[in-house]
MARBA-3410 file (N, C-alpha, C, O; in Angstrom, 1 decimal):
132
-65.0,73.7,59.1,-66.3,73.5,59.7,-66.8,72.5,58.1,-66.7,73.1,57.0 ~ -67.1,71.4,58.2,-67.7,70.7,57.4,-69.3,71.0,57.2,-70.0,71.5,58.0 ~ -69.7,70.8,56.0,-71.1,71.0,55.9,-72.0,69.7,56.8,-71.5,68.6,57.0 ~ -73.1,69.9,57.3,-74.1,69.1,58.0,-74.5,67.9,56.8,-75.2,67.1,57.4 ~ -74.5,67.7,55.6,-75.2,67.0,55.0,-73.9,66.3,54.5,-74.2,65.5,53.6
-72.4,66.2,54.8,-71.4,65.7,54.5,-71.3,64.6,55.0,-71.9,64.5,56.0 ~ -70.6,63.1,54.6,-70.4,62.2,55.0,-70.0,62.0,56.3,-69.1,62.8,56.6 ~ -70.4,61.1,57.4,-69.8,61.0,58.6,-68.7,60.3,58.7,-68.4,59.5,57.8 ~ -67.7,60.6,60.1,-66.6,60.7,60.1,-66.3,59.8,61.3,-67.4,59.6,61.9 ~ -65.6,59.3,61.8,-65.3,58.7,63.2,-65.2,59.4,64.2,-64.3,60.2,63.9
-65.6,59.5,65.3,-65.7,60.0,66.4,-64.6,60.6,67.0,-63.8,59.9,67.5 ~ -64.5,62.3,67.0,-63.1,62.5,67.2,-62.2,63.0,65.9,-61.5,64.0,66.0 ~ -62.3,62.4,65.1,-61.5,62.4,64.0,-61.9,63.3,62.8,-62.4,62.8,61.8 ~ -61.6,64.6,62.9,-62.0,65.4,61.7,-61.2,65.5,60.7,-60.0,65.7,60.8 ~ -61.9,65.2,59.5,-61.1,65.0,58.2,-60.3,66.3,57.9,-60.5,67.2,58.7
-59.3,66.5,57.1,-58.5,67.7,56.8,-59.1,68.4,55.7,-59.7,67.9,54.7 ~ -58.9,70.0,55.8,-60.0,70.9,55.2,-60.0,70.5,53.6,-61.0,70.4,52.8 ~ -58.5,70.3,53.2,-58.2,69.3,51.4,-57.5,68.3,51.9,-57.0,68.3,53.0 ~ -57.5,67.3,51.1,-56.9,66.5,50.9,-55.4,66.3,50.9,-54.9,66.9,49.9 ~ -54.3,65.5,51.7,-52.9,66.0,51.7,-52.3,66.2,50.2,-51.2,66.8,50.0
-53.0,65.5,49.5,-52.6,65.7,48.2,-53.0,66.8,46.7,-52.8,66.9,45.5 ~ -53.8,67.5,48.0,-54.1,68.8,47.0,-53.6,69.9,48.3,-53.6,70.0,49.5 ~ -53.4,70.8,47.2,-52.9,72.6,48.0,-53.8,73.2,47.2,-54.2,73.0,46.1 ~ -54.4,74.3,48.4,-55.1,75.5,48.2,-54.4,76.6,46.9,-53.2,76.7,46.7 ~ -55.2,77.2,46.3,-54.8,78.4,45.5,-55.4,79.6,46.2,-56.5,79.7,46.6
-54.3,80.6,46.3,-54.7,81.6,47.0,-53.8,83.1,46.6,-53.8,84.2,47.2 ~ -53.4,82.9,45.6,-52.7,84.0,44.6,-53.8,84.4,43.5,-54.6,83.6,43.0 ~ -53.8,85.5,43.2,-54.5,86.4,41.9,-53.9,85.9,41.2,-54.6,85.0,40.5 ~ -52.8,86.1,40.9,-52.4,85.1,39.8,-52.7,84.1,39.1,-53.0,84.0,38.0 ~ -52.5,83.1,40.0,-53.3,81.6,39.8,-54.9,81.8,39.1,-55.3,81.3,38.0
-55.6,82.5,40.0,-57.1,82.9,40.0,-57.3,83.3,38.1,-58.0,82.8,37.3 ~ -56.3,84.5,38.0,-56.3,84.8,36.7,-55.8,83.8,35.8,-56.5,83.5,34.8 ~ -54.9,83.3,36.0,-54.4,82.1,34.7,-55.8,81.0,34.4,-56.2,80.7,33.2 ~ -56.3,80.5,35.8,-57.2,79.6,35.6,-58.4,80.3,34.5,-58.8,79.7,33.5 ~ -58.9,81.8,35.1,-59.9,82.4,34.4,-60.2,82.0,32.7,-61.2,81.7,32.2
-58.4,82.0,32.0,-58.2,82.1,30.6,-58.1,80.9,30.3,-57.6,80.8,29.1 ~ -58.5,79.6,31.2,-58.6,78.1,30.6,-59.7,77.8,30.5,-60.7,78.6,30.3 ~ -59.6,76.0,30.7,-61.1,75.8,30.0,-62.0,76.0,31.0,-61.6,76.5,32.1 ~ -63.2,75.6,30.8,-64.2,76.1,31.9,-65.4,75.2,31.6,-65.9,75.3,30.5 ~ -66.0,74.2,32.7,-66.8,73.3,32.6,-68.3,73.9,33.2,-68.2,73.8,34.5
-69.5,74.3,33.0,-70.6,74.8,33.5,-71.3,73.7,34.2,-71.7,73.0,33.2 ~ -71.7,73.3,35.2,-72.4,72.2,35.7,-73.8,73.0,36.5,-73.8,74.2,36.6 ~ -74.8,72.3,37.0,-75.9,72.6,37.9,-75.4,73.3,39.0,-75.8,74.4,39.1 ~ -74.7,72.9,39.7,-74.4,73.2,41.0,-73.3,74.2,41.2,-73.2,74.9,42.2 ~ -72.1,74.2,39.9,-71.1,75.0,39.9,-70.6,75.3,38.9,-71.2,74.8,37.9
-69.6,76.2,38.7,-68.8,76.1,37.5,-67.0,75.7,37.7,-66.4,76.0,38.7 ~ -66.6,75.2,36.9,-65.4,74.3,37.3,-64.3,74.8,36.0,-64.5,74.8,34.8 ~ -63.3,75.4,36.8,-62.6,75.7,36.0,-60.9,75.0,35.9,-60.4,74.9,37.0 ~ -60.1,74.4,34.7,-59.0,73.9,34.8,-58.2,74.0,33.8,-58.5,74.5,32.7 ~ -56.9,73.4,34.3,-56.1,74.0,33.2,-54.8,73.3,34.0,-54.5,73.5,35.2
-53.9,72.2,32.9,-52.2,72.1,33.4,-51.5,73.1,33.6,-51.7,74.2,33.0 ~ -50.8,72.9,34.6,-49.6,74.1,35.1,-48.9,73.7,33.9,-49.1,74.4,33.0 ~ -48.1,72.7,33.7,-46.9,72.6,33.4,-45.6,72.5,33.8,-44.6,72.2,33.1 ~ -45.6,72.8,35.0,-44.5,73.0,35.8,-43.8,72.1,36.5,-42.9,72.4,37.3 ~ -44.1,70.7,36.3,-43.8,69.3,36.4,-44.0,68.8,37.9,-43.8,67.6,38.1
-44.4,69.6,38.8,-44.6,69.1,40.2,-46.2,68.4,40.3,-47.3,69.0,39.9 ~ -46.0,67.3,40.8,-47.4,66.2,40.8,-48.2,66.7,41.6,-48.5,65.7,42.3 ~ -49.1,67.9,42.0,-49.5,68.1,43.0,-50.8,68.7,42.4,-50.8,69.3,41.4 ~ -52.1,68.6,43.1,-53.2,69.0,42.3,-53.2,70.2,43.3,-52.8,70.1,44.5 ~ -53.7,71.5,42.6,-54.2,72.8,43.5,-55.8,73.2,43.0,-56.3,73.1,41.9
-56.3,73.5,44.1,-58.1,74.4,43.9,-58.1,75.3,44.6,-57.5,75.5,45.7 ~ -58.9,76.0,43.9,-59.2,77.6,44.7,-60.9,77.6,44.8,-61.5,76.8,44.1 ~ -61.5,78.3,45.6,-62.5,78.5,45.5,-63.1,79.7,45.8,-62.8,80.5,46.7 ~ -64.2,79.8,44.7,-64.5,81.5,45.0,-66.4,81.5,45.1,-67.1,80.7,44.5 ~ -66.8,82.4,45.8,-68.1,82.8,45.6,-68.1,84.3,45.7,-67.5,84.9,46.6
-69.2,85.1,44.5,-69.3,86.4,44.4,-70.3,86.7,45.4,-70.9,85.9,46.1 ~ -70.6,88.2,45.5,-71.8,88.4,46.5,-73.2,87.9,45.5,-74.2,87.7,46.1 ~ -73.2,87.7,44.2,-74.1,87.5,43.5,-74.9,85.8,44.4,-76.1,85.4,44.4 ~ -74.1,85.4,45.0,-74.7,84.2,46.1,-75.6,84.7,46.8,-76.7,84.2,46.9 ~ -75.1,86.0,47.6,-76.2,86.0,48.8,-75.4,86.9,49.7,-74.4,87.6,49.3
-75.7,86.9,50.7,-75.0,87.7,52.2,-73.8,86.4,52.5,-73.8,85.3,52.1 ~ -72.9,87.2,53.5,-71.9,86.6,53.7,-72.0,85.0,54.5,-71.1,84.2,54.8 ~ -73.2,84.8,54.7,-73.2,83.6,55.8,-73.4,82.4,54.6,-72.7,81.4,54.6 ~ -74.2,82.8,53.7,-74.8,81.7,52.1,-73.4,82.2,51.7,-72.8,81.5,52.5 ~ -72.6,82.7,51.1,-71.3,82.9,50.5,-70.4,81.7,51.3,-69.6,80.9,50.7
-70.5,81.7,52.5,-69.3,81.1,53.5,-70.0,79.8,53.4,-69.1,78.9,53.4 ~ -71.2,79.4,53.4,-71.9,78.3,53.7,-71.7,77.2,51.9,-71.8,76.0,51.9 ~ -71.4,78.0,50.7,-71.4,77.7,49.6,-70.0,77.0,49.4,-69.7,76.1,48.7 ~ -69.0,77.7,50.3,-67.6,77.9,50.1,-67.3,76.4,50.6,-66.6,75.6,50.0 ~ -68.2,76.2,52.0,-67.6,75.1,52.5,-68.4,73.6,52.2,-68.1,72.6,52.8
-69.4,73.7,51.3,-69.9,72.6,50.3,-68.9,72.1,48.9,-68.6,71.1,48.4 ~ -68.5,73.7,48.6,-67.8,72.9,47.6,-66.0,72.3,48.0,-65.3,71.5,47.5 ~ -65.9,73.3,49.1,-64.4,72.5,49.9,-64.7,71.2,50.4,-63.9,70.5,49.9 ~ -65.4,70.8,50.9,-65.7,69.4,51.1,-65.8,68.5,49.7,-65.0,67.5,49.5 ~ -66.7,68.9,48.6,-66.9,68.2,47.7,-65.5,67.9,47.1,-65.0,66.8,46.8
-64.8,69.2,47.1,-63.6,68.8,46.7,-62.5,67.6,47.4,-61.9,66.7,46.9 ~ -62.7,67.9,48.8,-61.9,67.1,49.6,-62.1,65.7,49.2,-61.1,65.0,49.1 ~ -63.5,65.1,49.0,-63.9,64.3,48.6,-63.9,63.4,47.2,-64.1,62.2,47.0 ~ -63.8,64.4,46.7,-63.5,64.2,44.4,-62.1,64.3,43.8,-61.6,63.5,43.0 ~ -61.5,65.3,44.4,-60.3,65.6,43.8,-59.2,64.8,43.4,-58.6,64.6,42.4
-59.2,64.1,44.8,-57.8,62.8,45.3,-58.0,61.8,44.2,-57.1,61.4,43.6 ~ -59.3,61.3,43.9,-59.5,60.1,42.8,-59.7,60.8,41.7,-59.4,60.2,40.7 ~ -60.5,62.1,41.5,-61.3,62.1,39.9,-59.6,63.1,38.9,-59.1,63.1,37.8 ~ -59.5,64.1,40.5,-58.4,65.2,39.8,-57.2,64.5,39.4,-56.9,63.4,39.8 ~ -56.4,65.4,38.0,-55.0,65.1,37.9,-54.0,65.8,38.2,-54.2,67.0,38.1
-52.8,65.1,38.6,-51.8,65.8,39.2,-51.1,66.7,38.0,-50.9,66.4,36.8 ~ -50.9,68.0,38.7,-50.2,69.0,37.8,-51.3,69.9,37.3,-51.1,70.8,36.4 ~ -52.5,69.6,37.7,-53.6,70.8,37.4,-53.8,71.3,38.7,-53.6,70.8,39.8 ~ -54.6,73.1,38.1,-54.9,73.5,38.7,-56.7,73.4,38.7,-57.1,72.9,37.7 ~ -57.5,73.6,39.7,-59.0,73.8,39.3,-59.3,75.4,40.4,-58.6,75.8,41.3
-60.5,75.9,39.9,-61.0,76.9,40.7,-62.5,76.4,40.3,-63.0,76.2,39.2 ~ -63.2,76.2,41.7,-64.6,76.0,42.1,-65.4,77.2,42.1,-65.0,78.0,42.9 ~ -66.4,77.6,41.4,-66.9,79.1,41.4,-68.5,78.6,41.7,-69.2,77.8,41.1 ~ -68.8,79.2,42.7,-70.4,78.6,43.4,-71.3,79.5,42.4,-71.0,80.6,41.8 ~ -72.7,78.7,42.2,-73.7,79.8,41.5,-74.6,80.0,42.5,-74.7,79.4,43.5
-75.4,81.1,42.2,-76.3,81.6,43.0,-77.6,80.5,43.1,-78.2,79.9,42.2 ~ -77.8,80.4,44.0,-79.0,79.6,44.5,-78.9,78.1,44.5,-79.3,77.3,45.4 ~ -78.1,77.9,43.4,-77.6,76.1,43.2,-76.8,75.5,44.0,-76.9,74.3,44.3 ~ -75.8,76.3,44.5,-74.6,75.6,45.2,-75.0,75.5,46.6,-74.8,74.4,47.1 ~ -75.7,76.4,47.3,-76.5,76.4,48.4,-77.4,75.2,48.6,-77.4,74.5,49.6
-78.2,75.2,47.4,-79.2,74.2,47.7,-79.2,73.2,47.0,-80.2,72.5,47.3 ~ -78.5,72.6,46.2,-78.3,71.5,45.9,-77.8,70.4,46.2,-76.6,70.3,46.6 ~ -78.7,69.3,46.3,-78.2,67.8,47.0,-76.6,67.9,47.0,-76.0,68.0,45.9 ~ -76.2,67.7,48.5,-74.8,67.4,48.2,-74.1,66.1,47.4,-73.1,66.1,46.7 ~ -75.1,64.8,47.6,-74.7,64.0,46.2,-74.8,64.3,45.0,-74.2,63.6,44.2
-75.5,65.5,44.6,-75.5,65.6,43.4,-74.9,66.8,42.8,-75.1,67.2,41.7 ~ -74.0,67.6,44.1,-73.1,68.8,44.0,-71.4,67.8,43.5,-70.7,68.2,42.6 ~ -71.3,66.8,44.3,-70.2,66.0,44.2,-70.4,65.0,43.1,-69.3,64.5,42.8 ~ -71.4,64.5,42.3,-71.5,64.1,41.1,-71.3,65.3,39.8,-71.0,65.1,38.6 ~ -71.7,66.4,40.3,-71.7,67.4,39.3,-69.9,67.8,38.7,-69.4,67.9,37.6
-69.4,67.8,40.7,-67.8,67.9,40.1,-67.2,66.8,39.4,-66.2,67.1,38.7 ~ -67.3,65.9,39.3,-66.7,64.4,38.9,-66.9,64.3,37.5,-66.0,63.9,36.7 ~ -68.3,64.7,37.0,-68.7,65.0,35.5,-68.0,66.0,35.2,-67.5,65.9,34.1 ~ -67.8,67.5,36.0,-67.2,68.4,35.4,-65.7,68.0,35.2,-65.0,68.3,34.2 ~ -65.1,67.3,36.2,-63.7,67.0,36.0,-63.6,66.0,34.5,-62.6,66.1,33.8
-64.4,65.4,34.2,-64.3,64.1,33.5,-64.4,64.9,31.8,-64.0,64.4,30.8 ~ -65.0,66.0,31.9,-65.4,66.6,30.5,-64.5,67.7,30.4,-64.6,68.2,29.3 ~ -63.4,68.3,31.4,-62.3,68.7,31.3,-61.4,68.0,30.9,-60.7,68.4,29.9 ~ -61.2,66.9,31.7,-59.8,65.8,31.3,-60.0,65.6,29.7,-59.0,65.7,29.0 ~ -61.0,65.4,29.1,-61.2,64.5,27.8,-60.9,65.5,26.9,-60.2,65.1,25.9
-61.0,66.6,26.8,-60.5,67.6,25.9,-59.1,67.7,25.9,-58.6,68.2,24.9 ~ -58.2,67.3,27.0,-56.8,67.7,27.2,-56.0,66.8,25.8,-54.8,66.8,25.7
END
């Protein structure tokens, strides 16, 4: 389910949850490795990123929203918005061989304008990559 403020698509054609060049992070160990990596705080989210160094030319991304964001409805809405932003931004601005974690921020992730949220992600990725 895409957030209502996401860009419109052709009738009857649903975009993939995440781009084909992007894989989802699901294992706790991957998130723990990202927790020790670089991080960039933005108004709409916190982005953590690291180069895997395993030689695979694939972008991996994980999403997390704690109970600080609010109830389940609010957390799910925040994750949907983060997933859509990642789907739009990572294929163009992400680096192959990197892992990213997008972490929702209380109030900001759900209430921030979607265009500003995607811009936050673009700027966060640029700052993470400039230090590598």
